[in-house]
N, C-alpha and C positions, 0 to 999 in steps of 0.2 A: 363416401369420404371411412376412410380405415381410420383406426384407431392403434395401431399401433404400425411399426417396419418389422418387426418380427421377421427373417428371412433375407429381406435386402440389406439389411445395415447389425452390427453385433450391437448396439446401439443405438438409441433415438437420436443422445444428447452427450456428445464427450465433454467435461467440466475441468479444466487445465488446472490446478493450485487449489489449496488444501489450504486454504485461509478465508478472514470470514465471508469474502465475498461469495470464494468458489462452496464453502459449506451453507452458504446460505440458497445458493441457486442449485444445487443439489438437494434440497428441502424442497427448494420451488418446484422442481422439477419431480421432486419421489409426491407430493401430497396429490399430485396430481394422475400416480398410479404410471409416468414416461420411466420410461427405460432409460438410466440416467447412470452413467459412469462416470468418476469421480479419481483425478489423479495426483498425487499428492507426493511429492519429491523428501520432501521433508525439510522444504527451504522457507520461510516466510522473512518478510522484511524488518516483523515487528522480537524477530526471533533475541536478541541482547533486550529485549523491557522484561525488566520485572513482575509488570502489573499493565493493566491496562484500563484509562481513565475517562471519564466523558461518555459512560454505557451507561444509560439507564439499569437501575437493579445490576449493572451488572463493574460496577464500576471498583478498581482496587484487585478485580479479579488476574489472575495471571495468566497472561495470551497458552501458555503450554492446557491449561485445564479447562480454559475455553474450548478450543479443541478438541477435547478427550469427551466433554461434554455433549460438544456437539455432536462427533462423530457419532459418540452411541446414541443419539437421534434418531442416524442414518440410518441408525442398523434395523434401528425396526418398520419400515416403509420394506417391503420388501423389489421390489426396481430400480433401489441404492445399491449400485456395486465400489467398494472402496479400494482400488489400486492404487496402494504404497510405490510407486517406481516412478522416472520420471520420462515424459514423452522431449521425443528427439528432434521431431521433426512432425508436422500437419503439411497436407498438402493438398488439394480439390483432386476428385476424381470427377473423369468426364462426363461420369452418363449421371453426376448426384451422391452430394456427398462429401466426404471427406475421410482420406487416411489420416489416421496416426500408429506413426511408427517411437514406439519406449526402445530406454534404454537397456534391456532385455533382447532388441529388435523382436518383438511380439511387433503383429499390424491391429489395427482395431478402425474397424469400421464405422462411422457414423453420422450419420443424419443431419449432425449441428457441431456446432464447435462453440463452446463458453469457455473466452480467457480470461484467467481471474491470476494470474502468474504475480502481479503490481510490477512493483518497481527495485532498482537498486541508485542504494543512496550513495555517493562518494563524500565525503569527508573533507573540508577543507587542508592544505598542506598543513600541517601543523602534528606535531608529536605528541602521542599522546589522546589520540581526538577518540580514536576507532574503540577503543578501550571503556570510556569511559561510556558510547555513544547507549543513546537507551536507559540506561541510569544516571548519571549528573551531568550530565552531557544529553540536551534535545533540540526538536525544529519545534514544540508543537510548545505554543502557550495554553491552549485549553487543552491539552496534557496532559501535562507535567506541572504548570503556571505556580497552581497549587500546594505544594510539596514544597517548595522555597518562601512560602507567604512568611511573611516578616523577619528576611532575611535578606543580604543581600545580592544582585543578581547580576548576573557578567552578560554582556550579549557584542556576539563575535565580529564583528565586520561592518560597514555601512547601509549592506542589502536591503536587511528588512528590521534595520535600526529601527527609525520612525514609525514604522507601524506595532512592531513590539512592544517598545518600551511604551506606546503608548498602552498597549492593553495588556501589559502587566502594573501601569503604574499602580492599580489596587490593591496589588500581589504582595510586591517587596518593601522593604524599606528604601533600599533602595536601586538605582539603577546607575551603574559602568557601562558605556557603551569601549570594547577595546577596538579602534581601529583600523589596524590590520595595516592592511596595505590603502588604505582610504585617505590620498588628503582630509578628505572633510564627510561631516559627519550630516544633509543635512534633514531638520525635519522630526528634531526629537521633542518628544515630553519635555514640560518643565521640570529642571532641576535633576536635567540624567547627567552626570559623569563623563568624563569626552574622558579619557588614555591612551595620546598618540605611541605611537608607534606599532614596529610586527612584533607578530605573540608567536614564538617558538613553541612552546607548550603547553601539555596539562596536563596537572596530574594530582591522581586521588592522593588528600588527606582526611582519616575521617568520611567525614559527610561534608568536605569542602573540596572544592578544585580548584587549582594553584595553577593561575595562570604564569607558563616562563616570556618577560617580551625582551625584548633585545635591553645588550644593557648590563643583563642580570638583574636587573629589577622584580620585580613575583609581586603580583595581584591575591585574594583570596574572595571566592564567592561563592555560597550554597549551588546555584544552577550555572551552567552556559547553557547559552540556546546560540547554534547557530544556521547557516544555511547551506546544506548538503545542496549537492548537484545528483541530479538523479537522469536512469538511462531505466527505458525495458530491461528488463531481466534475463528474459526470455525470447529468444532467437523469433518468435512467431509473426509479427507482424512484420519485420522484415520476408522470412518467409511468403506469407500471406498477400504481401504490397499492400495490407493497409494502411489506409488516411491517415496522418497523425496533426496532431497538433504543431502549434510552435511552442509550447512546453513537451513533447518528446511526447504525451500521453496518446495512445487513440483515437482518433475521434469513433466520437457517437454521437445517437442522439438520442433524443429520451425514455426510450427504449434498449439503450445501449449496445442499440443494430451498431454495427461499422460498414467500414465503406465496399465489402466483401458480403452478397447475401447469402446466408447461413452460419454466418457468425461475427460472433455476437460477446462483448467484454465489461467487466462491470470489473469494481476494485482503484485502487490509487494505479490502476494503466492507465487506465480508460480516465475521459476528457469529453466534453458533453461545450463545444465551442460555444454555449452560450452564454456557457459561466467564466466569470473570472481569470476563473484557476487552477488547474486540481483542487477536490474539496475530497482532503486526507483526511482519512478518521477512521476510526475502526463500527461506527456509526454506517459513514459514509459504505465506505465499503462493501456493506453487509447492504444495506436500503440498491447500490449499486448491483448489487450479485443478482438481487432481485429485483429489477427493471434487466439484467441481461436474461434473465431465464425466462422475462416471461415473453419476449421480443426473442427466442430462440423456438418456444410453444406457441408461438403469434403464426412462426414463417413455414413450423410446418404443419399447420392447422391448414395455412392458407394453401399449402402445398397437398393438400389431401394427405398424410400420411396420417 
């Protein structure tokens, strides 16, 4: 068994995506002195968020600061290469491994691939939500709920209202569900106000969200929780023919391995079907990146590389 793929491949493992999952994957691979190339095109799911929360020892840290520090630490490992460019295509090669084509037209041959490109969020069709997303408009009570403690909190739509009101009840002074396009909002925590009517807009006024409804009515909340729809932010799952779960995320096993040998996935874009839903957070993304890196390394070792 050899300990390097040098000569046959440009890198042992290509990691695509420079967010928490990709950074952790590159670190895990670098620490056992395997050649890893991390591709980071500067696009991140949490780009609009001013701070990360629910991350032990890093609670409240700006995501850009986290990435800067992680990248600096990766620079201490001689087998880690960072390339600030976008991968356009990943394709398997008949004799083994994969070829990655970048936006600059360069080709990189890799023995294995870790996908960590995350998901793309699409807001409900309400004017102004995009501008407030990641600040006064959020999806996760664990990540953003505490910042509205003791104030009025709003939830847009019926989809996750029951779950979210139960989570937020000890946090908020009061909870308001905007039924939006739903006729009924079942399963609510007690003492929750329901405001009927379609929501047309959301805008900032100081540290509050002004919610505009049909008929000209306006309501104010400290934070508005929404449930965006999400899809793969990169084309690689389709290019490689990877199996997806109903969630739209790439199906992975306990070590982040996909349905295609040699391809692992970690972070928001990956979903182990044993879990009822994708577990979306910085910590889960890092854990998924580490597992995907481990799965990729196991594949190389079992293949005799």
